[in-house]
C-alpha positions as CSV (number, residue, x, y, z in Angstrom):
1,X,-177.6,-17.4,-71.3
2,X,-177.8,-21.2,-71.2
3,X,-176.0,-23.1,-74.0
4,X,-178.8,-25.7,-74.0
5,X,-181.2,-23.0,-75.1
6,X,-179.5,-23.2,-78.5
7,X,-179.8,-27.0,-78.8
8,X,-182.9,-28.5,-80.2
9,X,-184.5,-31.0,-77.8
10,X,-184.1,-33.8,-80.4
11,X,-180.3,-33.5,-80.0
12,X,-180.3,-33.8,-76.2
13,X,-179.7,-37.6,-76.4
14,X,-176.5,-36.9,-78.4
15,X,-174.7,-35.3,-75.5
16,X,-174.5,-38.3,-73.2
17,X,-173.8,-40.6,-76.2
18,X,-170.9,-38.3,-77.1
19,X,-169.6,-38.5,-73.5
20,X,-169.5,-42.3,-73.7
21,X,-167.9,-42.2,-77.1
22,X,-165.3,-39.6,-76.0
23,X,-164.5,-41.7,-72.9
24,X,-164.0,-44.8,-75.1
25,X,-161.8,-42.8,-77.5
26,X,-159.7,-41.5,-74.6
27,X,-159.1,-45.1,-73.4
28,X,-157.9,-46.1,-76.9
29,X,-154.1,-45.8,-77.0
30,X,-153.9,-45.2,-80.8
31,X,-156.2,-42.2,-80.8
32,X,-154.4,-38.9,-80.1
33,X,-156.1,-36.7,-77.5
34,X,-156.2,-33.7,-79.9
35,X,-158.3,-35.7,-82.4
36,X,-161.0,-36.7,-80.0
37,X,-162.8,-33.4,-80.2
38,X,-162.8,-33.5,-84.0
39,X,-164.1,-37.1,-84.1
40,X,-166.9,-36.2,-81.7
41,X,-167.8,-33.3,-83.9
42,X,-168.0,-35.4,-87.0
43,X,-170.0,-38.1,-85.2
44,X,-172.4,-35.5,-83.8
45,X,-173.0,-33.7,-87.1
46,X,-173.4,-37.0,-89.0
47,X,-175.7,-38.6,-86.4
48,X,-177.8,-35.4,-86.2
49,X,-178.0,-35.2,-90.0
50,X,-179.0,-38.8,-90.4
51,X,-181.6,-38.7,-87.7
52,X,-183.1,-35.3,-88.2
53,X,-182.3,-34.4,-91.8
54,X,-179.4,-32.5,-93.3
55,X,-180.0,-28.8,-93.0
56,X,-178.2,-25.7,-91.7
57,X,-180.1,-25.9,-88.4
58,X,-179.2,-29.6,-88.2
59,X,-175.5,-28.8,-88.8
60,X,-175.5,-26.1,-86.1
61,X,-177.3,-28.4,-83.6
62,X,-174.7,-31.1,-84.2
63,X,-171.9,-28.6,-83.5
64,X,-173.6,-27.3,-80.4
65,X,-174.2,-30.9,-79.1
66,X,-170.5,-31.7,-79.5
67,X,-169.7,-28.4,-77.8
68,X,-171.9,-29.1,-74.9
69,X,-170.5,-32.6,-74.5
70,X,-166.9,-31.4,-74.6
71,X,-167.5,-28.3,-72.4
72,X,-169.4,-30.4,-69.8
73,X,-166.6,-32.9,-69.6
74,X,-163.9,-30.2,-69.3
75,X,-165.9,-28.4,-66.6
76,X,-166.1,-31.5,-64.5
77,X,-162.4,-32.5,-65.2
78,X,-160.9,-29.0,-64.6
79,X,-163.0,-28.4,-61.5
80,X,-162.0,-31.7,-60.0
81,X,-158.3,-31.1,-60.8
82,X,-158.5,-27.5,-59.4
83,X,-160.5,-28.2,-56.3
84,X,-159.0,-31.5,-55.3
85,X,-155.6,-31.6,-57.0
86,X,-156.5,-34.8,-58.8
87,X,-154.4,-34.1,-61.9
88,X,-153.9,-37.2,-64.1
89,X,-150.6,-37.6,-65.9
């Protein structure tokens, strides 16, 4: 089962945008790492609701878009760290 099957095509553009926003937040010293996921979730749900209308389906698609962005980033990061030993401190 593919997670993107649950995501409406209108929300595909949110995933790379969330990656960029997440990267920018990660580089910001005053933003704690634990809050980045929550900020991305709020941005995703808000942007999706504004662009495509506030509905239960819109809310779920915003959550899935944030999940896909965070999961994708973590898969790349953890694979890189595990395979190549490139752990950042």
